[in-house]
Residue frames relative to the residue before (quaternion, step in Angstrom):
aa qw qx qy qz dx dy dz
M 1.0000 0.0000 0.0000 0.0000 0.00 0.00 0.00
R 0.0572 0.8289 -0.5490 0.0908 3.53 -0.33 1.30
K 0.7974 0.0861 -0.0289 0.5966 3.58 1.08 -0.69
I 0.0845 -0.7881 0.6071 0.0565 3.56 -0.98 0.85
G 0.3199 -0.7171 0.5859 0.2003 3.51 -1.29 0.48
V 0.1025 -0.7672 0.6282 0.0790 3.55 -1.25 0.51
V 0.0127 -0.7884 0.6128 -0.0517 3.51 -1.00 0.99
T 0.1888 -0.7300 0.6387 0.1534 3.59 -1.18 0.62
A 0.0129 0.8206 -0.5688 0.0541 3.57 -0.71 0.99
G 0.7385 0.3848 -0.3199 0.4519 3.54 -1.34 0.42
G 0.7714 -0.3085 0.2379 0.5032 3.59 -1.11 -0.55
D 0.4919 -0.6527 0.4914 0.3011 3.55 -1.09 0.70
A 0.0805 -0.7783 0.6222 0.0246 3.53 -1.22 0.58
P 0.5342 -0.6214 0.4596 0.3424 3.63 -0.97 0.80
G 0.7168 0.3854 -0.3068 0.4934 3.59 -0.70 1.07
M 0.4614 0.6803 -0.4486 0.3509 3.57 1.27 -0.19
N 0.6530 0.5021 -0.3237 0.4656 3.61 0.96 -0.82
A 0.6352 0.5087 -0.3558 0.4595 3.58 0.93 -0.68
A 0.6279 0.5179 -0.3329 0.4762 3.62 1.08 -0.69
I 0.6273 0.5070 -0.3508 0.4758 3.64 0.96 -0.76
R 0.6438 0.5278 -0.3208 0.4516 3.63 0.90 -0.93
S 0.6766 0.4976 -0.3000 0.4524 3.56 0.85 -0.96
T 0.6475 0.5249 -0.3091 0.4579 3.58 0.94 -0.93
V 0.6891 0.4871 -0.2883 0.4525 3.59 0.76 -1.04
R 0.7311 0.4482 -0.2589 0.4445 3.57 0.71 -1.04
S 0.6178 0.5227 -0.3403 0.4789 3.59 1.11 -0.68
A 0.6556 0.5195 -0.3156 0.4481 3.56 0.94 -0.90
I 0.6666 0.4931 -0.2964 0.4740 3.59 0.94 -0.90
Y 0.5992 0.5663 -0.3521 0.4432 3.56 1.03 -0.73
Y 0.7351 0.3895 -0.2092 0.5140 3.58 1.04 -0.81
G 0.6074 -0.6229 0.3328 0.3637 3.58 1.22 0.39
L 0.5073 0.6439 -0.4294 0.3789 3.62 1.16 0.47
E 0.4120 -0.6464 0.5739 0.2882 3.51 -1.31 0.40
V 0.1764 -0.7912 0.5775 0.0969 3.58 -1.14 0.59
V 0.0590 -0.7678 0.6362 0.0470 3.55 -0.98 0.88
G 0.2272 -0.7859 0.5643 0.1113 3.58 -0.80 1.00
F 0.2424 -0.7652 0.5818 0.1315 3.54 -0.86 1.03
E 0.3182 -0.7963 0.4989 0.1259 3.54 -0.74 1.16
R 0.8382 0.2126 -0.1780 0.4696 3.56 -1.28 0.61
G 0.6684 -0.5661 0.3076 0.3716 3.54 0.94 0.96
Y 0.7969 -0.2549 0.1946 0.5120 3.60 -1.14 -0.57
A 0.5548 0.5943 -0.3962 0.4267 3.57 1.14 -0.53
G 0.6880 0.4701 -0.2706 0.4820 3.59 0.96 -0.85
L 0.6212 0.5324 -0.3377 0.4653 3.55 1.12 -0.67
I 0.6390 0.5127 -0.3154 0.4789 3.57 1.06 -0.73
E 0.7176 0.4526 -0.2258 0.4787 3.55 1.06 -0.90
G 0.4580 -0.7009 0.4338 0.3328 3.56 1.28 -0.33
R 0.4033 0.7075 -0.4913 0.3088 3.59 1.16 0.47
C 0.2494 0.7815 -0.5276 0.2208 3.55 -0.43 1.22
R 0.0873 -0.7744 0.6230 0.0672 3.58 -1.28 0.26
I 0.5319 -0.6069 0.4964 0.3199 3.51 -1.24 0.67
M 0.1271 -0.8096 0.5698 0.0606 3.58 -0.95 0.88
G 0.1156 -0.7922 0.5983 0.0337 3.47 -0.98 1.00
P 0.7509 -0.4127 0.2460 0.4531 3.57 -1.23 0.07
R 0.6797 0.4874 -0.2999 0.4588 3.61 1.07 -0.69
S 0.5748 0.6069 -0.3726 0.4031 3.60 1.23 -0.46
V 0.7319 0.3626 -0.2174 0.5343 3.57 1.28 -0.37
S 0.3757 0.7276 -0.4969 0.2872 3.63 1.14 0.37
G 0.8502 0.1989 -0.1404 0.4668 3.53 -1.08 0.74
I 0.5937 0.5911 -0.3813 0.3909 3.66 1.06 0.36
I 0.4715 0.7057 -0.4526 0.2736 3.65 1.18 -0.26
N 0.7264 0.4213 -0.2482 0.4830 3.61 1.12 -0.57
L 0.5814 0.6161 -0.3612 0.3898 3.61 1.22 -0.04
G 0.4144 -0.6715 0.5575 0.2580 3.54 -1.14 0.76
G 0.7084 0.4483 -0.3288 0.4348 3.55 -1.30 0.03
T 0.4129 -0.6895 0.5244 0.2812 3.53 -1.20 -0.57
I 0.4362 -0.7102 0.4829 0.2687 3.60 -0.75 0.95
L 0.6427 0.5185 -0.3147 0.4681 3.59 1.21 -0.43
K 0.3745 -0.7476 0.4557 0.3053 3.56 1.38 -0.21
T 0.0273 -0.7971 0.6027 0.0256 3.57 -1.21 0.39
I 0.0405 0.7593 -0.6494 -0.0027 3.52 -1.05 0.78
R 0.5206 -0.6283 0.4622 0.3473 3.56 -1.12 0.54
S 0.1798 -0.7964 0.5750 0.0537 3.53 -0.93 1.02
E 0.3033 -0.7446 0.5733 0.1579 3.51 -0.86 1.05
E 0.6122 0.5880 -0.3404 0.4045 3.54 1.16 -0.73
I 0.6127 0.5567 -0.3684 0.4230 3.62 1.05 -0.56
K 0.6116 0.5536 -0.3471 0.4461 3.61 1.27 -0.23
S 0.6488 0.5007 -0.2974 0.4898 3.55 1.35 -0.15
P 0.6115 -0.5512 0.4144 0.3878 3.60 -1.18 0.51
E 0.6341 0.5364 -0.3294 0.4492 3.57 1.04 -0.77
G 0.6550 0.5038 -0.3079 0.4715 3.60 0.95 -0.82
I 0.6433 0.5120 -0.3248 0.4675 3.58 0.93 -0.83
M 0.6452 0.5288 -0.3137 0.4536 3.58 0.97 -0.85
R 0.6658 0.5012 -0.2977 0.4657 3.57 0.91 -0.93
A 0.6387 0.5195 -0.3299 0.4619 3.58 0.99 -0.78
A 0.6468 0.5153 -0.3016 0.4746 3.58 0.98 -0.90
E 0.6689 0.5064 -0.3104 0.4470 3.60 0.93 -0.83
N 0.6664 0.5009 -0.3023 0.4621 3.56 1.06 -0.76
L 0.5989 0.5382 -0.3606 0.4708 3.55 1.12 -0.56
K 0.6853 0.4707 -0.2800 0.4801 3.56 0.89 -0.93
G 0.6385 0.5398 -0.3240 0.4427 3.59 1.03 -0.77
N 0.7250 0.3940 -0.2454 0.5088 3.54 1.10 -0.61
G 0.5349 -0.6781 0.3826 0.3281 3.58 1.25 0.33
V 0.3575 0.7499 -0.4899 0.2643 3.56 1.17 0.51
D 0.2531 -0.7930 0.5455 0.0976 3.53 -0.87 1.09
G 0.7994 0.0308 -0.0174 0.5997 3.58 1.29 -0.25
L 0.2107 -0.7989 0.5541 0.1020 3.60 -0.97 0.77
I 0.1359 -0.7515 0.6392 0.0902 3.57 -1.04 0.85
A 0.1401 -0.8031 0.5792 0.0029 3.54 -0.55 1.33
I 0.1244 -0.7938 0.5935 0.0465 3.57 -0.65 1.12
G 0.4703 0.6589 -0.4759 0.3438 3.60 -0.68 1.09
G 0.6385 -0.5355 0.3951 0.3865 3.56 -1.15 -0.57
D 0.8230 -0.2883 0.1521 0.4652 3.54 -1.28 -0.35
G 0.6192 0.5402 -0.3463 0.4526 3.59 1.09 -0.64
T 0.6227 0.5376 -0.3200 0.4700 3.57 1.11 -0.85
F 0.7004 0.4867 -0.2775 0.4423 3.56 0.94 -0.84
R 0.5864 0.5488 -0.3647 0.4710 3.52 1.14 -0.58
G 0.6600 0.4991 -0.3063 0.4707 3.57 0.97 -0.86
A 0.6529 0.5213 -0.3159 0.4495 3.56 0.98 -0.85
S 0.6375 0.5281 -0.3198 0.4608 3.55 1.01 -0.81
E 0.6695 0.4748 -0.3049 0.4831 3.64 0.99 -0.74
I 0.6138 0.5326 -0.3519 0.4645 3.59 1.05 -0.61
H 0.6380 0.5253 -0.3132 0.4678 3.56 1.04 -0.83
A 0.6524 0.5355 -0.3165 0.4330 3.58 0.95 -0.92
V 0.7066 0.4644 -0.2563 0.4685 3.58 1.07 -0.83
S 0.7903 0.3660 -0.1522 0.4672 3.53 0.91 -1.06
G 0.3572 -0.7332 0.4933 0.3024 3.59 1.13 -0.64
I 0.4803 0.6572 -0.4386 0.3808 3.57 1.32 0.04
P 0.4877 -0.6702 0.4684 0.3058 3.63 -0.85 0.90
V 0.0692 -0.7877 0.6114 0.0302 3.59 -1.02 0.78
I 0.1124 -0.7604 0.6381 0.0442 3.55 -1.13 0.81
G 0.2592 -0.7744 0.5606 0.1373 3.57 -0.88 0.97
V 0.1416 -0.7509 0.6403 0.0784 3.53 -1.11 0.81
P 0.2863 -0.8147 0.4718 0.1780 3.63 -0.26 1.20
A 0.1115 0.7604 -0.6241 0.1409 3.56 -0.65 1.23
T 0.3943 0.6748 -0.5413 0.3101 3.60 -0.33 1.31
I 0.4568 -0.6928 0.4766 0.2902 3.56 -0.93 0.83
D 0.5866 0.6042 -0.3712 0.3912 3.64 1.24 -0.31
N 0.2228 -0.8051 0.5191 0.1806 3.63 1.20 -0.49
D 0.4488 0.7175 -0.4227 0.3241 3.57 1.05 0.72
V 0.4584 0.6772 -0.4340 0.3780 3.56 1.26 0.46
S 0.3702 -0.7331 0.5284 0.2155 3.57 -0.77 1.04
G 0.7228 0.4387 -0.3238 0.4246 3.54 -1.20 0.66
T 0.7667 0.2387 -0.1632 0.5733 3.57 1.24 0.01
D 0.5216 -0.6400 0.4596 0.3273 3.58 -0.96 0.84
T 0.8126 -0.0268 0.0632 0.5787 3.58 0.96 -0.83
T 0.3276 -0.7440 0.5558 0.1739 3.55 -1.24 0.34
I 0.6270 -0.5160 0.4213 0.4039 3.58 -1.28 0.42
G 0.7820 0.3293 -0.2456 0.4687 3.57 -0.87 0.93
F 0.5690 0.6097 -0.3988 0.3814 3.61 1.09 -0.52
D 0.6689 0.4985 -0.3150 0.4526 3.62 0.82 -0.91
T 0.6481 0.5080 -0.3288 0.4624 3.59 0.98 -0.74
A 0.6463 0.5236 -0.3131 0.4583 3.62 0.93 -0.90
V 0.6361 0.5315 -0.3275 0.4534 3.55 0.99 -0.84
N 0.7086 0.4556 -0.2722 0.4650 3.56 0.85 -0.97
T 0.5995 0.5414 -0.3693 0.4594 3.61 1.10 -0.56
A 0.6833 0.4626 -0.2827 0.4891 3.58 0.89 -0.93
L 0.6338 0.5513 -0.3259 0.4338 3.57 0.97 -0.77
S 0.6282 0.5379 -0.3220 0.4609 3.56 1.03 -0.83
A 0.6557 0.5065 -0.3070 0.4683 3.56 0.98 -0.85
I 0.6680 0.5062 -0.3037 0.4531 3.58 0.91 -0.98
D 0.6225 0.5369 -0.3650 0.4370 3.62 0.95 -0.71
K 0.6608 0.4898 -0.3039 0.4807 3.58 1.07 -0.72
I 0.6457 0.5196 -0.3187 0.4599 3.56 0.99 -0.82
R 0.6067 0.5709 -0.3584 0.4214 3.59 1.02 -0.67
D 0.5907 0.5718 -0.3624 0.4391 3.58 1.08 -0.71
T 0.6830 0.4758 -0.2680 0.4851 3.57 0.92 -0.95
A 0.6331 0.5339 -0.3309 0.4523 3.57 0.98 -0.93
F 0.6641 0.5005 -0.2987 0.4683 3.63 0.94 -0.86
S 0.6926 0.5084 -0.2847 0.4252 3.57 0.87 -1.02
H 0.7748 0.3366 -0.1612 0.5104 3.57 1.03 -0.82
E 0.3915 -0.7439 0.4597 0.2865 3.55 1.33 0.05
R 0.4146 0.7295 -0.4262 0.3382 3.52 0.92 0.99
I 0.3855 -0.6375 0.5976 0.2965 3.57 -1.34 0.20
F 0.0944 -0.7776 0.6195 0.0503 3.56 -0.96 0.89
V 0.1691 -0.7252 0.6578 0.1130 3.54 -0.94 0.99
V 0.1190 -0.7966 0.5926 0.0060 3.54 -0.72 1.20
E 0.1733 -0.7977 0.5713 0.0851 3.58 -0.48 1.22
V 0.1044 -0.7671 0.6319 0.0352 3.52 -0.93 1.07
M 0.6475 -0.5240 0.3748 0.4071 3.58 -1.26 0.25
G 0.4198 0.6674 -0.5341 0.3051 3.50 -1.25 0.51
R 0.0779 -0.8435 0.5310 0.0201 3.60 0.44 1.28
K 0.8128 0.2286 -0.0990 0.5266 3.56 0.96 -0.84
R 0.8026 0.2191 -0.1013 0.5454 3.60 1.04 -0.64
G 0.3946 -0.7637 0.4814 0.1714 3.55 -1.23 0.63
F 0.2730 0.8015 -0.5024 0.1752 3.60 1.14 0.33
L 0.6852 0.4809 -0.2889 0.4645 3.55 0.92 -0.93
A 0.6476 0.5173 -0.3199 0.4590 3.61 0.93 -0.86
L 0.6582 0.5157 -0.3198 0.4456 3.59 0.91 -0.89
E 0.6873 0.4899 -0.2936 0.4487 3.58 0.84 -0.99
V 0.6669 0.5016 -0.2839 0.4722 3.54 0.97 -0.93
G 0.6752 0.5069 -0.2916 0.4496 3.54 0.95 -0.91
L 0.6457 0.5089 -0.3161 0.4735 3.57 1.03 -0.78
A 0.7157 0.4493 -0.2568 0.4689 3.57 0.81 -1.01
G 0.7219 0.4409 -0.2484 0.4719 3.61 1.12 -0.61
G 0.4748 -0.6996 0.4343 0.3107 3.57 1.28 0.11
A 0.2168 0.8072 -0.5245 0.1622 3.62 1.03 0.66
E 0.4761 -0.6678 0.4905 0.2944 3.56 -1.10 0.70
L 0.7968 0.0757 -0.0225 0.5990 3.55 1.17 -0.64
I 0.0955 -0.7716 0.6260 0.0606 3.59 -1.08 0.70
L 0.1205 -0.8014 0.5847 0.0373 3.55 -0.75 1.10
V 0.0019 0.8141 -0.5784 0.0529 3.60 -0.62 1.08
P 0.6294 -0.5627 0.3864 0.3715 3.61 -1.19 0.50
E 0.6348 0.5769 -0.3171 0.4046 3.57 1.12 -0.73
M 0.7796 0.2704 -0.1263 0.5505 3.58 1.18 -0.48
E 0.4381 -0.7139 0.4866 0.2484 3.57 -0.78 1.10
S 0.2787 -0.7665 0.5591 0.1490 3.56 -0.96 0.94
D 0.2372 -0.7508 0.6071 0.1069 3.51 -1.00 0.98
M 0.2995 -0.8086 0.4694 0.1900 3.62 -0.10 1.21
D 0.6141 0.5417 -0.3604 0.4468 3.62 1.07 -0.58
K 0.6631 0.4813 -0.3025 0.4870 3.59 1.03 -0.76
I 0.6050 0.5429 -0.3491 0.4662 3.57 1.11 -0.64
C 0.6647 0.4867 -0.2988 0.4817 3.60 0.92 -0.84
E 0.6324 0.5289 -0.3276 0.4615 3.58 1.01 -0.76
K 0.6637 0.5044 -0.3113 0.4562 3.57 0.97 -0.79
L 0.6364 0.5256 -0.3147 0.4688 3.54 1.12 -0.79
R 0.6468 0.5014 -0.3283 0.4716 3.60 1.00 -0.79
N 0.6565 0.5122 -0.3171 0.4541 3.61 0.90 -0.87
A 0.6283 0.5383 -0.3316 0.4534 3.57 1.04 -0.81
R 0.6577 0.5000 -0.3161 0.4664 3.62 1.00 -0.76
K 0.6337 0.5292 -0.3277 0.4593 3.57 1.08 -0.70
E 0.6917 0.4587 -0.2562 0.4955 3.56 1.22 -0.66
G 0.7098 -0.5099 0.2535 0.4147 3.59 1.25 0.21
K 0.5088 0.6349 -0.4410 0.3789 3.56 1.24 -0.11
T 0.1873 -0.8035 0.5569 0.0957 3.61 -1.00 0.75
S 0.7811 0.1141 -0.0996 0.6058 3.61 1.26 -0.04
E 0.0833 -0.7889 0.6075 0.0404 3.49 -1.27 0.56
I 0.2572 -0.7178 0.6281 0.1550 3.51 -1.36 0.53
I 0.0700 -0.7636 0.6411 0.0325 3.57 -0.89 0.98
V 0.1690 -0.7754 0.6043 0.0706 3.57 -0.71 1.12
M 0.0378 -0.8342 0.5459 -0.0681 3.52 -0.66 1.18
A 0.3544 -0.7038 0.5699 0.2331 3.59 -0.84 0.94
E 0.5826 -0.6210 0.3870 0.3539 3.58 -0.95 0.83
G 0.6793 0.4920 -0.2863 0.4631 3.60 1.09 -0.60
A 0.5494 0.6340 -0.3900 0.3796 3.62 1.21 -0.07
G 0.7505 -0.2970 0.1987 0.5559 3.66 1.21 -0.03
D 0.6616 -0.4804 0.4118 0.4024 3.47 -1.42 -0.22
S 0.3409 -0.7879 0.4749 0.1936 3.59 -0.20 1.26
R 0.6080 0.5543 -0.3546 0.4443 3.62 1.09 -0.60
K 0.6697 0.4921 -0.2845 0.4779 3.53 1.00 -0.85
V 0.5883 0.5524 -0.3649 0.4643 3.58 1.15 -0.57
V 0.6511 0.5043 -0.3066 0.4773 3.60 0.90 -0.91
D 0.6622 0.5173 -0.3065 0.4471 3.60 0.84 -0.99
H 0.6653 0.5171 -0.2974 0.4489 3.54 0.98 -0.93
I 0.6493 0.5161 -0.3141 0.4620 3.55 0.99 -0.83
V 0.6547 0.5084 -0.3033 0.4700 3.61 0.94 -0.89
A 0.7052 0.4877 -0.2657 0.4408 3.56 0.87 -0.97
N 0.7691 0.3807 -0.1818 0.4801 3.59 1.05 -0.77
T 0.7525 0.3333 -0.2253 0.5215 3.64 1.18 -0.18
G 0.3825 -0.7236 0.4891 0.3014 3.59 1.12 -0.63
Y 0.5341 0.6299 -0.4092 0.3881 3.59 1.28 -0.05
Q 0.5177 -0.6095 0.4898 0.3473 3.55 -1.23 0.44
A 0.0149 0.7992 -0.5985 0.0540 3.54 -0.93 0.97
R 0.0897 -0.7854 0.6119 0.0243 3.55 -1.03 0.79
L 0.3131 -0.7416 0.5721 0.1573 3.49 -1.34 0.59
T 0.0239 -0.7612 0.6477 0.0213 3.57 -1.03 0.89
I 0.1172 -0.7834 0.6078 0.0569 3.56 -0.77 1.07
L 0.3385 -0.7916 0.4768 0.1774 3.54 -0.39 1.25
G 0.1765 -0.8554 0.4773 0.0967 3.61 1.08 -0.65
Y 0.8600 -0.2287 0.1413 0.4338 3.49 -1.22 -0.65
I 0.4506 0.6697 -0.4779 0.3465 3.64 1.14 -0.06
Q 0.6110 0.5866 -0.3428 0.4063 3.56 1.20 -0.55
R 0.6637 0.5300 -0.2977 0.4359 3.56 1.21 -0.50
G 0.7437 0.4371 -0.1992 0.4649 3.53 1.13 -0.78
G 0.5602 0.6469 -0.4280 0.2907 3.51 -1.32 -0.27
V 0.6772 -0.4930 0.3760 0.3962 3.50 -1.35 0.23
P 0.4146 -0.7184 0.4913 0.2655 3.62 -0.71 0.98
T 0.5113 -0.6433 0.4761 0.3132 3.56 -1.06 0.71
A 0.6950 -0.4512 0.3418 0.4434 3.60 -1.27 0.23
Y 0.6762 0.4947 -0.3177 0.4439 3.58 0.91 -0.87
S 0.6374 0.5283 -0.3366 0.4488 3.57 0.95 -0.78
R 0.6667 0.5073 -0.2940 0.4601 3.55 1.08 -0.83
T 0.6893 0.4725 -0.2954 0.4630 3.56 0.83 -0.94
L 0.6113 0.5346 -0.3486 0.4680 3.55 1.02 -0.69
A 0.6513 0.5168 -0.3082 0.4622 3.57 0.97 -0.82
C 0.6255 0.5433 -0.3222 0.4580 3.53 1.05 -0.82
E 0.6742 0.4930 -0.2744 0.4766 3.57 0.92 -0.97
F 0.6847 0.4990 -0.2903 0.4448 3.58 0.84 -1.00
G 0.6701 0.5033 -0.3149 0.4455 3.60 0.84 -0.90
N 0.6718 0.4921 -0.3003 0.4651 3.56 0.91 -0.86
H 0.6633 0.5054 -0.3060 0.4593 3.57 0.95 -0.85
A 0.6059 0.5643 -0.3407 0.4454 3.60 1.08 -0.72
V 0.6564 0.4858 -0.3029 0.4914 3.61 0.96 -0.87
E 0.6711 0.5037 -0.3067 0.4494 3.58 0.86 -0.87
L 0.6071 0.5418 -0.3519 0.4627 3.59 1.09 -0.62
L 0.6499 0.5100 -0.3221 0.4623 3.57 0.94 -0.83
L 0.6682 0.5057 -0.2919 0.4611 3.54 0.99 -0.86
D 0.6694 0.4961 -0.2785 0.4777 3.57 1.20 -0.57
G 0.5957 -0.6155 0.3442 0.3844 3.53 1.33 -0.04
A 0.3859 0.7047 -0.5070 0.3123 3.58 1.21 0.27
S 0.2442 -0.8161 0.5109 0.1153 3.55 -1.00 0.78
K 0.8092 0.0066 0.0227 0.5871 3.64 1.08 -0.51
R 0.3033 0.7483 -0.5159 0.2861 3.54 0.26 1.37
M 0.2251 -0.7079 0.6399 0.1971 3.50 -1.40 0.15
V 0.3531 -0.7072 0.5604 0.2472 3.57 -0.96 0.79
G 0.0391 0.7932 -0.6055 0.0529 3.62 -1.16 0.51
V 0.3435 -0.6976 0.5767 0.2505 3.49 -1.34 -0.15
S 0.0231 0.7833 -0.6196 0.0453 3.53 -1.02 0.87
G 0.8378 0.0070 -0.0333 0.5448 3.57 -0.65 1.07
G 0.7020 -0.4714 0.2670 0.4622 3.59 1.09 0.67
K 0.6721 0.4650 -0.2963 0.4942 3.61 1.25 -0.04
T 0.4530 -0.6713 0.5190 0.2735 3.56 -1.09 0.84
I 0.0283 -0.8022 0.5935 -0.0589 3.52 -0.81 1.11
S 0.2139 -0.7309 0.6079 0.2245 3.57 -1.28 -0.28
V 0.0990 -0.7655 0.6332 0.0569 3.55 -1.24 0.62
D 0.6636 -0.4698 0.3855 0.4362 3.50 -1.32 0.24
L 0.5327 -0.6710 0.4170 0.3036 3.53 -0.85 1.06
D 0.6521 0.5232 -0.3325 0.4364 3.61 0.94 -0.73
Y 0.5754 0.5731 -0.3837 0.4396 3.59 1.10 -0.58
S 0.6336 0.5858 -0.3364 0.3772 3.61 0.96 -0.86
W 0.8058 0.2611 -0.1537 0.5089 3.60 0.98 -0.68
K 0.6412 0.5289 -0.3407 0.4394 3.59 1.18 -0.29
E 0.7205 0.4066 -0.2374 0.5091 3.60 1.11 -0.69
R 0.4126 -0.7214 0.5037 0.2356 3.55 -0.95 0.87
K 0.3330 -0.7433 0.5493 0.1868 3.53 -0.78 1.00
E 0.3183 -0.7992 0.4831 0.1627 3.58 -0.60 1.10
L 0.5010 -0.6235 0.5148 0.3084 3.54 -1.12 0.76
D 0.4570 -0.6723 0.5157 0.2707 3.54 -1.07 0.77
L 0.2216 -0.8255 0.5051 0.1194 3.63 -0.09 1.29
E 0.5589 0.5883 -0.3889 0.4362 3.57 1.23 -0.35
R 0.6424 0.4913 -0.3153 0.4965 3.59 1.07 -0.73
Y 0.6157 0.5320 -0.3446 0.4681 3.59 1.05 -0.71
R 0.6618 0.5056 -0.2948 0.4686 3.57 0.94 -0.90
L 0.6124 0.5437 -0.3348 0.4661 3.60 1.10 -0.78
A 0.6495 0.5274 -0.3175 0.4464 3.54 0.98 -0.91
E 0.6441 0.5268 -0.3062 0.4624 3.56 1.08 -0.79
I 0.6552 0.5109 -0.3125 0.4604 3.56 0.94 -0.89
L 0.7382 0.4223 -0.2483 0.4637 3.61 0.91 -0.87
S 0.5795 0.6157 -0.3732 0.3819 3.63 1.23 -0.13
S 0.5400 0.6612 -0.4001 0.3334 3.61 1.25 -0.32
């Protein structure tokens, strides 16, 4: 192991830069060269890369996004794209690849490994927290706190005007972000893709809450749980209460990473380098019970990570 590559792919997440910094500086500490591939797998396929030294990652630990850039690549889903990526790794003398991203990133990394034989290590960085094999991912804590800050402000208006606010957060397929934000924000209802929503029961709960003295409510809804506009319209039509919709959107992806997102990135990047040096060929770093671990890379994207239903039940208990 003399030279390693690092790439950020898929959606950006706060803390990716901290992971790049940790990877580069750990590798250099152990006497390795580092080449950074720009613009995700699209850049890897095109051979867009640069040598990275310790100064190339100075002052980035506090920055959101990724200095290596990332765009979604359709070509990496094809055998031809995988082959070109493998050829560029070999052409640049790369002995091991560290891929920072989510489940789609890891699927691509696994296929690159299968074709090239080059060891690959995945570093989970996604605000969705939907990667199996790790309790949490880089960027998730930051996204939760970003959404929570917005909801705290929205609650002031909801209380003042005696309104219902539906707040849509990211999560096209999974509800980890919505659940965590809803629990921490004291939401009266949390709607997630994993659980079917009964709009008639939701309206009934809102009416009962008003009878018991509540004058405002917050509903946190993952974008994949349905059409948030229709949810608001249904509530207004069936309860007569004022309801408004706020879609938080891409603000959840950006911004300064929290201390936890940064320290997690520091630990993951260093552990990824050490796994390569120890001879690992296809692993993903993660955290379980507060300890840094690694799992088979294929497990991270093939197995479905289950939503914590006990936390969902806790949110329901505390919403009364």
